[in-house]
C-alpha positions in Angstrom: -55.9 119.1 141.4 -53.3 116.9 142.3 -52.6 114.3 141.1 -54.4 111.9 138.7 -58.0 114.0 137.8 -59.3 116.1 138.9 -62.1 117.3 141.4 -64.4 119.2 140.0 -67.2 119.4 142.6 -64.5 120.4 144.8 -63.9 123.8 142.3 -67.6 124.6 142.1 -67.7 124.5 145.8 -64.7 126.0 146.7 -64.6 129.1 144.3 -68.5 129.8 142.9 -69.9 131.3 145.9 -66.9 133.8 147.0 -67.1 137.6 146.2 -64.7 139.6 144.2 -61.6 139.9 147.4 -62.0 136.7 148.2 -61.3 135.7 145.3 -58.3 137.7 145.1 -56.7 136.5 148.5 -57.2 132.7 147.6 -55.6 133.4 144.9 -52.7 134.9 146.4 -52.2 132.8 149.1 -52.6 130.0 146.2 -49.6 131.5 144.3 -47.6 132.1 147.6 -48.3 128.7 148.7 -47.7 126.3 146.0 -45.5 129.1 143.7 -47.8 128.3 140.6 -50.6 130.1 139.3 -53.8 129.3 140.3 -55.1 130.4 136.5 -53.0 128.3 134.7 -53.6 125.1 136.9 -57.2 125.3 136.2 -56.7 126.1 132.7 -54.9 122.5 132.8 -56.6 120.5 134.7 -60.5 121.4 133.2 -62.0 122.4 129.9 -64.7 123.8 127.9 -67.3 125.7 128.9 -66.0 125.0 132.8 -62.9 126.5 132.2 -64.3 129.3 130.5 -66.3 129.7 133.7 -63.8 129.1 136.7 -61.3 131.3 134.7 -63.3 133.8 134.7 -64.0 134.2 138.6 -60.2 133.4 139.2 -59.8 136.7 137.1 -62.9 138.4 138.9 -65.2 141.3 137.4 -62.3 143.9 136.5 -59.9 142.0 135.3 -62.8 139.4 132.7 -64.8 142.5 131.9 -60.5 143.7 130.2 -60.4 140.0 128.4 -64.0 139.9 127.1 -63.7 143.0 125.3 -60.0 142.2 123.8 -61.6 139.1 122.7 -64.9 141.2 121.3 -62.9 143.1 119.2 -59.7 140.5 117.9 -60.0 139.1 115.1 -62.8 139.3 112.1 -65.8 140.5 113.2 -67.4 142.4 116.5 -69.1 140.6 119.2 -71.3 144.1 119.5 -73.4 141.8 122.7 -70.1 141.9 124.3 -69.0 145.7 124.2 -72.9 146.5 125.1 -72.5 144.2 128.1 -68.7 145.8 129.5 -69.5 149.2 128.8 -73.0 150.8 128.2 -74.2 151.8 132.1 -71.1 151.9 133.8 -70.0 154.3 136.4 -67.3 156.8 135.4 -65.4 155.4 137.9 -65.7 151.5 136.0 -65.0 153.2 132.6 -61.9 154.7 133.7 -60.7 151.7 136.0 -61.1 150.0 132.6 -59.5 151.8 130.1 -56.1 151.7 132.7 -56.0 148.3 133.7 -56.9 147.6 129.4 -53.8 149.5 128.3 -51.7 147.4 131.6 -52.7 144.2 130.4 -52.9 144.7 126.9 -49.9 147.6 126.0 -52.6 149.4 124.1 -54.9 152.2 124.8 -59.2 150.9 124.5 -60.1 154.1 122.7 -57.3 153.1 119.7 -58.5 149.6 119.4 -62.2 150.6 119.1 -61.5 153.3 116.5 -60.2 150.6 115.1 -63.1 148.1 115.2 -66.4 149.6 115.3 -67.1 152.7 112.4 -68.4 155.6 111.8 -71.6 156.6 114.0 -71.4 153.6 116.2 -67.9 154.2 116.9 -68.8 158.0 117.8 -71.0 156.5 120.0 -68.7 154.2 121.9 -66.4 157.1 122.0 -68.7 159.1 123.8 -69.3 156.4 126.4 -65.0 155.9 126.6 -65.1 159.7 127.3 -66.6 158.6 131.3 -68.9 162.2 131.3 -71.8 160.5 133.1 -73.3 162.7 135.4 -72.7 160.6 138.9 -76.0 159.1 140.5 -76.2 161.4 142.9 -76.7 164.5 140.2 -79.7 166.1 140.8 -83.2 165.7 138.4 -84.3 169.3 137.4 -87.6 169.4 135.6 -86.8 172.1 133.3 -83.8 169.9 132.0 -85.6 167.0 131.4 -88.2 168.9 129.9 -85.8 170.4 127.4 -84.3 166.8 126.5 -87.7 165.7 126.0 -87.9 167.9 123.0 -84.4 167.8 122.1 -85.2 164.0 121.4 -88.3 164.3 119.5 -87.2 167.5 117.2 -84.1 164.9 116.8 -86.3 161.5 115.7 -90.2 161.9 114.9 -90.2 166.0 114.7 -87.7 165.8 111.2 -86.8 164.5 108.4 -83.8 162.0 109.3 -82.8 161.9 112.5 -80.2 163.6 114.7 -78.7 160.4 116.0 -75.9 161.4 118.0 -77.5 164.2 120.1 -79.7 161.0 120.9 -76.7 158.5 121.7 -74.8 161.5 123.3 -78.2 161.7 126.0 -78.3 158.2 127.0 -74.6 158.2 127.4 -73.5 161.1 129.4 -76.7 161.3 131.6 -77.3 159.5 134.9 -79.5 156.4 135.4 -82.0 159.2 137.2 -81.9 161.6 134.5 -82.9 159.0 132.1 -85.4 157.6 133.5 -87.4 160.7 133.9 -87.1 161.7 130.0 -88.7 158.4 129.6 -91.3 158.9 131.9 -92.2 162.5 130.6 -91.5 161.5 126.7 -94.2 158.5 127.1 -96.6 161.1 129.0 -96.3 163.6 126.2 -96.7 162.1 123.4 -98.0 159.1 124.6 -95.7 156.8 123.0 -92.1 155.5 124.4 -89.2 156.6 124.1 -87.9 152.5 123.6 -90.7 152.7 120.7 -89.2 155.4 119.5 -85.6 154.1 119.3 -87.1 150.8 118.0 -89.6 151.7 115.2 -88.2 154.5 113.9 -86.3 153.0 111.0 -86.6 154.3 107.7 -87.6 157.5 106.0 -87.7 158.8 102.4 -86.5 162.3 101.8 -87.9 163.4 98.2 -86.5 166.8 96.7 -89.1 169.1 95.6 -87.7 169.1 91.7 -90.3 170.2 88.8 -90.6 167.0 87.3 -92.4 163.6 88.2 -90.1 161.5 86.8 -87.2 163.4 87.4 -88.5 163.7 91.6 -88.5 159.7 91.0 -84.9 159.2 90.0 -83.9 161.0 92.5 -85.0 160.0 95.7 -83.2 160.1 98.5 -83.5 156.9 100.5 -82.1 158.1 104.2 -81.4 155.0 106.3 -81.4 156.2 109.9 -79.1 154.5 112.0 -81.5 153.5 114.1 -80.6 150.0 113.5 -77.9 147.7 113.7 -75.2 148.0 116.4 -76.5 151.7 117.5 -79.9 150.3 117.8 -79.4 147.8 120.3 -77.1 149.9 122.0 -79.5 152.6 123.1 -82.0 150.1 123.8 -79.4 148.2 126.5 -78.9 152.1 128.0 -82.4 153.2 128.0 -83.1 150.0 129.5 -81.0 149.9 131.7 -81.7 153.2 132.9 -85.3 152.3 133.7 -85.0 148.9 135.1 -81.9 147.6 135.9 -83.1 144.0 137.6 -85.8 143.2 134.5 -83.0 144.2 132.1 -80.9 141.8 133.7 -82.9 139.4 133.6 -83.8 139.7 129.2 -80.4 139.6 128.7 -79.8 136.4 130.6 -82.7 135.1 128.7 -81.5 136.1 125.4 -78.5 134.0 126.4 -80.3 131.2 126.7 -83.2 131.8 124.2 -83.9 129.8 120.5 -81.3 127.3 118.9 -78.6 126.5 121.3 -77.0 128.3 124.0 -74.9 131.9 123.6 -72.4 130.3 126.6 -70.2 133.3 126.4 -72.7 135.8 126.9 -74.8 133.4 129.9 -71.4 132.6 131.6 -70.3 136.2 131.2 -73.4 137.4 132.2 -74.1 134.7 135.3 -70.9 136.2 137.1 -71.7 140.1 136.4 -74.5 139.4 138.9 -72.9 137.0 140.7 -70.1 139.2 142.0 -73.0 141.6 144.5 -75.7 139.6 145.6 -78.1 142.2 146.5 -78.0 143.0 142.8 -78.2 138.9 141.9 -81.2 138.5 144.5 -83.1 141.6 142.9 -82.3 140.1 139.2 -83.1 136.7 140.4 -86.4 137.9 141.8 -87.3 140.2 138.1 -86.1 137.1 136.1 -89.1 135.1 137.9 -91.8 137.9 137.3 -91.0 138.4 134.0 -90.3 134.2 133.1 -92.4 132.5 135.1 -89.8 130.3 136.2 -86.5 130.5 138.6 -83.2 131.5 137.0 -81.6 128.1 138.6 -84.2 125.3 136.7 -83.6 127.5 133.6 -80.3 127.8 133.4 -80.2 123.9 134.4 -81.9 123.1 130.9 -80.2 124.9 128.7 -76.2 123.1 130.3 -74.8 120.0 131.2 -72.1 118.8 133.8 -69.7 120.4 135.6 -70.7 123.7 133.5 -74.1 123.1 134.4 -72.9 122.7 138.2 -70.6 126.1 138.2 -73.5 128.4 136.7 -76.3 126.8 138.9 -73.6 127.5 141.9 -72.9 131.0 141.2 -77.1 131.8 141.5 -77.7 130.4 144.4 -79.0 127.7 143.0 
């Protein structure tokens, strides 16, 4: 970065293949050796999506998650996909670390900012997630508890007029992945349809009050718009799919960032780097992607990006 111009390829070669601990050590050594801040220097020497990717690498997983959350709930509107990516399916230790770092960086609690940005039942859903009360991954899956949960979900969704959305939100936010996977399997075995289908399809019911006059009944129809739509629906599907097959779920998220008109660059960068940090996870995600979409992840990224941005993203997935 010194002198006229920047050697972008060198930045890619040095930074794109390091694990989080190596990045911490490089950043620390750079700052000590040159009495400068590596993140600030990269921001001043690069630009665009290439800069965004490099800065995300330099920040490392935890600090990048915190900045993503702040970006998602700042300004007008909410970047719901970012909230889902960062917070859903995480361990209790992850959630507690994120909350602590968020307060350190922004001098605010993440819970208060979530309350100010989400509304009603979706807010309650994410506050359950932030409560960090999931069963740990090594918790045993008890068949009787699974059967009871299946019955409870049925009664809360298909088996009643209206939907008890918060029961489903609470269950998917507090059970371990193994337990959720067992619930999904048992539900399909018992009712011959997937739990994912239930969440996707249950959308609207009409409640008719039992008045005598047909005209009065027509005038007093109460449309009950279920909450399994919008952000709550995508959040629940995220939690379910992540538990059932996290590698295939990751592959679908990556494709979603590139599908359609234009590339969702912020999502592509954050998702590529999320899996890049763990090479074993990345290998499994790449295999799932190729199995589902019949092409390599690297070749797909090449078709959606260009220049230094392309080189960085492809290098991060080992292409």
